[in-house]
C-alpha positions as CSV (number, residue, x, y, z in Angstrom):
1,M,84.1,108.6,102.2
2,L,87.0,108.6,99.8
3,T,85.9,111.9,98.2
4,Q,85.8,113.6,101.6
5,I,89.6,113.4,102.0
6,K,90.4,115.9,99.3
7,G,87.1,117.8,99.4
8,M,86.0,116.6,96.0
9,G,82.3,116.2,95.0
10,P,80.3,113.0,95.0
11,P,82.1,109.7,94.3
12,N,83.0,109.3,90.7
13,V,84.6,106.1,89.4
14,A,86.3,107.9,86.6
15,G,87.7,110.4,89.0
16,L,89.5,107.9,91.2
17,S,93.2,108.3,90.6
18,L,96.2,106.9,92.3
19,S,98.7,108.8,90.2
20,G,99.0,111.9,92.4
21,I,99.3,110.3,95.8
22,A,103.1,110.3,96.1
23,T,103.4,113.9,95.0
24,E,100.8,115.4,97.3
25,C,102.6,114.9,100.6
26,P,106.2,113.9,99.9
27,A,107.3,114.6,103.5
28,D,104.8,112.2,105.0
29,L,104.2,109.4,102.5
30,V,103.6,106.6,105.0
31,T,100.8,108.4,106.9
32,D,99.2,109.7,103.8
33,S,99.3,106.2,102.2
34,E,97.8,104.7,105.3
35,R,95.0,107.2,105.3
36,F,94.3,106.7,101.6
37,Y,94.3,102.9,102.1
38,N,91.9,103.1,105.0
39,S,89.6,105.5,103.2
40,V,89.5,103.1,100.2
41,L,88.6,100.2,102.5
42,H,85.8,102.3,104.1
43,L,84.5,103.2,100.7
44,L,84.4,99.6,99.5
45,E,82.6,98.5,102.7
46,D,80.1,101.4,102.8
47,I,76.6,100.0,102.0
48,E,75.5,103.4,100.7
49,E,78.2,103.3,98.1
50,K,77.4,99.8,96.9
51,E,76.3,100.8,93.4
52,E,79.4,102.9,92.8
53,V,81.6,100.2,94.3
54,M,80.1,97.6,91.9
55,K,80.8,100.0,89.0
56,L,84.3,100.5,90.2
57,L,85.0,96.7,90.6
58,A,83.5,96.0,87.2
59,W,85.7,98.6,85.6
60,W,88.8,97.3,87.5
61,N,88.1,93.7,86.4
62,R,87.8,94.8,82.7
63,Y,91.0,96.9,83.0
64,V,93.0,94.0,84.6
65,H,91.6,91.5,82.1
66,S,92.6,93.7,79.2
67,I,96.1,94.1,80.5
68,F,96.5,90.3,80.8
69,T,94.9,89.7,77.5
70,L,97.3,92.1,75.8
71,S,100.4,90.7,77.5
72,S,99.6,87.1,76.6
């Protein structure tokens, strides 16, 4: 679902990037952000993407944990 937005290939946890969102459509940030948010929610809820979602959440938890561990 998420990869269909920009015509990318199959879902890839490493390819998920939030860095380019604001620069892709500067004239319509609200709508673009809403579409991205809704697409992420659909991806997280998609039963066919369960394995990829679990990998993504595991990566996110490790990433967040490392940030808090370094800042403590």
